[in-house]
C-alpha positions as CSV (number, residue, x, y, z in Angstrom):
1,M,-0.2,0.0,0.1
2,R,1.3,3.4,-0.8
3,A,1.4,6.0,2.0
4,D,-0.9,8.3,1.0
5,E,-3.0,5.2,1.0
6,E,-2.3,4.7,4.5
7,L,-3.2,8.0,5.2
8,T,-6.5,7.7,3.8
9,V,-7.7,5.5,6.2
10,I,-6.7,7.3,9.3
11,S,-8.3,10.4,7.5
12,K,-11.5,8.7,7.1
13,T,-11.5,7.0,10.6
14,Y,-10.8,10.7,11.9
15,D,-13.6,11.9,9.7
16,F,-15.9,9.1,11.0
17,V,-14.9,9.9,14.5
18,K,-15.9,13.5,14.4
19,W,-19.2,12.6,12.6
20,S,-19.9,10.0,15.4
21,A,-19.5,12.3,18.1
22,E,-21.9,14.8,16.6
23,H,-24.2,11.8,16.5
24,T,-24.0,9.9,19.6
25,S,-23.8,13.1,21.7
26,R,-27.8,13.2,20.2
27,F,-28.6,9.9,21.4
28,P,-31.5,9.3,23.8
29,R,-29.9,9.2,27.8
30,N,-30.6,6.1,28.1
31,H,-28.4,5.2,25.4
32,R,-26.1,7.8,25.4
33,F,-24.0,6.7,28.1
34,V,-23.8,3.3,27.4
35,L,-24.2,2.5,23.6
36,G,-23.1,6.0,22.5
37,E,-20.0,5.9,24.7
38,R,-18.7,2.8,23.4
39,M,-19.1,3.3,20.0
40,E,-17.1,6.5,20.6
41,R,-14.5,4.4,22.8
42,N,-14.4,2.0,19.8
43,L,-13.7,4.5,17.5
44,Y,-11.2,6.3,19.1
45,D,-9.4,2.8,19.6
46,L,-9.5,2.3,15.9
47,L,-8.2,5.6,15.1
48,E,-5.2,4.9,17.7
49,L,-4.3,1.3,16.3
50,L,-4.7,2.8,12.6
51,I,-1.8,5.1,13.9
52,Q,0.4,2.7,15.3
53,A,0.4,0.7,12.4
54,K,1.5,3.6,10.2
55,Y,4.6,3.8,12.3
56,N,5.2,0.2,13.3
57,K,7.1,-2.1,10.9
58,V,5.2,-5.0,11.9
59,R,1.4,-4.2,11.4
60,Q,-0.5,-7.3,11.0
61,G,-1.5,-7.7,14.4
62,L,-2.7,-4.0,14.8
63,L,-4.3,-4.0,11.6
64,Q,-6.4,-7.2,12.7
65,Q,-7.3,-5.8,16.0
66,A,-8.5,-2.7,14.1
67,N,-10.6,-4.7,11.6
68,L,-11.9,-6.5,14.8
69,K,-13.3,-2.6,16.3
70,L,-14.5,-2.0,13.0
71,E,-16.6,-5.2,13.4
72,V,-17.9,-4.5,16.6
73,L,-18.7,-1.0,15.6
74,R,-20.5,-2.1,12.5
75,F,-23.3,-4.1,15.0
76,Q,-23.1,-1.0,17.6
77,V,-23.9,1.1,14.6
78,R,-26.7,-1.3,13.7
79,L,-28.3,-1.6,17.4
80,A,-28.1,2.4,17.5
81,H,-30.7,2.1,14.3
82,D,-32.7,-0.7,15.8
83,L,-32.9,1.4,19.3
84,Q,-34.1,4.2,17.0
85,C,-30.9,6.6,18.2
86,L,-29.8,7.0,14.4
87,R,-32.2,7.8,11.5
88,S,-32.1,5.8,8.7
89,N,-30.3,8.1,6.7
90,S,-27.7,8.7,9.3
91,Y,-27.6,4.5,9.5
92,G,-26.8,4.7,5.8
93,H,-24.0,7.0,6.1
94,A,-22.4,5.0,8.7
95,A,-22.9,1.9,7.1
96,K,-21.3,3.5,4.0
97,Q,-18.2,4.8,6.1
98,I,-17.7,1.3,7.8
99,D,-17.8,-0.3,4.6
100,E,-15.0,2.0,3.0
101,I,-12.7,1.9,5.9
102,G,-12.9,-2.0,6.2
103,R,-12.1,-1.9,2.5
104,L,-9.1,0.3,3.1
105,I,-7.8,-1.8,6.0
106,G,-8.1,-5.2,4.2
107,G,-6.2,-3.7,1.4
108,W,-3.6,-2.4,3.7
109,M,-3.7,-5.8,5.3
110,K,-3.2,-7.5,1.7
111,S,-0.7,-5.4,0.6
112,G,2.0,-6.9,2.7
113,A,1.2,-5.4,6.3
114,S,4.6,-6.8,7.6
115,G,6.5,-3.7,6.7
116,D,8.8,-6.2,4.3
117,K,7.0,-4.4,1.3
118,G,6.2,-1.0,0.5
119,Q,6.8,1.9,3.1
120,S,6.2,2.2,6.7
121,G,4.4,5.5,6.7
122,S,6.7,8.0,5.5
123,L,5.5,9.9,2.0
124,P,6.7,8.9,-1.4
125,K,9.9,10.7,-2.5
126,P,9.3,13.5,-5.3
């Protein structure tokens, strides 16, 4: 994976964290402090794992953890929609973002995430 693609997954995750923070703060009180906080915590953990993977030569384990966090988040977002904490259009947006981030993580994993192939997070030289 090229360095700019690595940054794309981090950038998309960062944007999704911001979007989620705005939406979970509007959850009904009985769901905001359990489901909302868990969703946010998983998103922060996901972002942290991706940043760690960017700067680590052996990335496979970190990317597998990130992929697992994303899968848990997928179910949490679905639950938030089923509990009527998220409107259908917001759920659709979140599902699309999760799918896109998942594809980027999967591509990073397949591209030789051990660091043997490609770069370790540095930008390409001009």
